[in-house]
C-alpha positions as CSV (number, residue, x, y, z in Angstrom):
1,M,21.2,23.9,48.8
2,M,21.2,24.4,52.4
3,L,20.2,21.1,53.8
4,K,22.2,18.3,55.5
5,G,22.9,15.1,53.8
6,I,21.4,16.1,50.4
7,P,24.0,15.8,47.5
8,R,24.7,19.2,46.0
9,I,24.4,17.8,42.6
10,L,20.7,17.2,43.0
11,S,18.7,20.2,42.0
12,P,15.4,21.2,43.9
13,E,13.5,20.2,41.0
14,L,15.1,16.8,40.8
15,L,14.6,16.3,44.6
16,M,10.8,17.0,44.1
17,V,10.7,14.4,41.3
18,L,12.3,11.8,43.5
19,A,10.0,12.5,46.4
20,E,6.9,12.4,44.1
21,M,7.9,9.0,42.6
22,G,6.3,5.9,44.1
23,H,7.3,2.3,44.1
24,G,7.9,1.0,40.6
25,D,8.1,4.4,39.0
26,E,11.2,4.7,36.7
27,I,13.6,7.6,36.1
28,A,15.8,7.8,33.1
29,I,19.2,9.5,33.3
30,V,20.6,10.3,29.9
31,D,23.5,11.6,28.0
32,G,24.0,14.7,26.0
33,N,23.0,13.0,22.7
34,Y,19.7,11.6,23.9
35,P,16.4,13.2,22.4
36,A,15.1,13.9,26.0
37,E,12.8,16.8,25.1
38,S,11.0,15.0,22.4
39,A,10.7,11.6,24.3
40,G,7.6,12.5,26.0
41,P,8.1,12.5,30.0
42,P,8.8,15.7,32.0
43,V,12.6,16.5,31.6
44,V,14.9,17.8,34.4
45,R,17.9,19.6,33.0
46,A,21.3,18.7,34.6
47,D,23.6,20.3,31.9
48,G,27.2,20.4,33.0
49,H,26.8,17.1,34.9
50,G,27.8,13.7,33.9
51,V,25.4,10.7,34.3
52,P,27.7,8.9,36.9
53,D,27.5,11.8,39.4
54,I,23.7,12.2,38.9
55,L,23.3,8.3,39.3
56,A,25.3,8.5,42.5
57,G,23.4,11.4,44.0
58,I,20.0,9.7,43.1
59,L,21.1,6.4,44.6
60,S,22.1,8.1,47.8
61,L,18.3,8.8,48.3
62,M,16.4,6.3,46.2
63,P,16.4,2.6,46.6
64,L,16.1,0.2,43.6
65,D,13.1,-2.1,43.5
66,T,13.8,-5.5,44.9
67,F,10.4,-7.0,44.0
68,V,11.4,-7.3,40.3
69,D,13.8,-9.3,38.2
70,T,15.1,-6.2,36.5
71,N,15.6,-2.8,38.3
72,V,18.4,-1.1,36.0
73,F,18.1,-0.8,32.2
74,L,21.0,0.2,30.2
75,M,21.1,1.4,26.4
76,D,23.1,-1.2,24.5
77,N,25.5,-0.3,21.8
78,G,24.9,-3.6,19.8
79,E,28.5,-4.4,19.9
80,E,30.4,-7.3,21.6
81,E,32.4,-4.7,23.6
82,K,30.1,-2.9,25.8
83,P,30.3,0.8,26.6
84,P,33.0,1.5,29.2
85,I,30.8,3.7,31.2
86,W,28.7,0.6,32.1
87,K,31.7,-0.4,34.6
88,E,31.2,2.9,36.2
89,F,27.6,2.4,36.6
90,T,28.1,-1.0,38.1
91,R,30.5,0.4,40.5
92,I,28.2,3.2,41.6
93,I,25.3,0.9,42.1
94,K,27.4,-1.5,44.3
95,E,28.9,1.4,46.3
96,A,25.3,2.6,47.0
97,G,24.6,-0.8,48.6
98,E,22.0,-1.5,45.9
99,D,21.1,-4.9,44.3
100,G,21.4,-3.8,40.7
101,R,19.5,-6.3,38.5
102,V,20.6,-5.1,35.1
103,K,19.2,-5.6,31.7
104,A,20.5,-4.3,28.4
105,L,18.0,-3.0,25.9
106,D,18.7,-2.0,22.3
107,R,18.5,1.6,21.5
108,F,14.8,1.6,20.3
109,E,13.7,-0.6,23.2
110,F,15.4,1.8,25.6
111,Y,13.6,4.6,23.8
112,D,10.2,2.9,24.2
113,R,10.9,2.3,28.0
114,A,11.9,5.7,28.7
115,K,8.7,7.2,27.1
116,N,7.0,5.7,30.1
117,A,9.4,6.9,32.7
118,Y,8.2,9.3,35.4
119,C,10.8,11.7,34.4
120,I,14.0,12.1,32.2
121,V,17.2,13.6,33.6
122,A,19.0,15.2,30.7
123,T,22.7,15.5,31.5
124,G,25.6,17.0,29.6
125,E,27.3,13.5,29.5
126,T,29.6,13.1,26.5
127,A,30.2,9.4,26.8
128,L,28.2,7.3,24.2
129,Y,25.3,5.0,25.3
130,A,25.6,6.5,28.8
131,N,21.8,6.1,29.3
132,I,20.3,4.3,32.3
133,I,16.8,3.7,33.8
134,L,16.2,3.0,37.4
135,K,13.1,1.4,38.9
136,K,12.4,2.9,42.3
137,G,12.0,0.6,45.3
138,V,10.2,0.7,48.6
139,I,11.5,2.9,51.5
140,F,11.0,0.5,54.6
141,P,10.2,2.1,58.0
142,A,13.1,2.4,60.3
């Protein structure tokens, strides 16, 4: 991609999706085990990339919604010890300067929510339960 300031990991198709999304729209970024193609929303393929890198790229351009109680949804594994990748997600959200208001959803609640997402980004992530939904915020004038 021959533009300044755009993370190279974000494909032209994904950039178009991010530009089309409005305040309150949601985007799911899912691991390689997720049934993205049968979920319903349009799918952008990001094979060969992991969820953390795609998450960081998206958050460099898209703010999270600050007008809601929850703006980040994670797929819970149902165990006391949560998926290790969640710590990475938390770090990335903080490094992006975003106020991540996180809620864990069980697998089927996550599937139901993702069915209503604007788009699903299907990655090649191999970590288990490495699925996240982001709610887009407002771009305030400079």
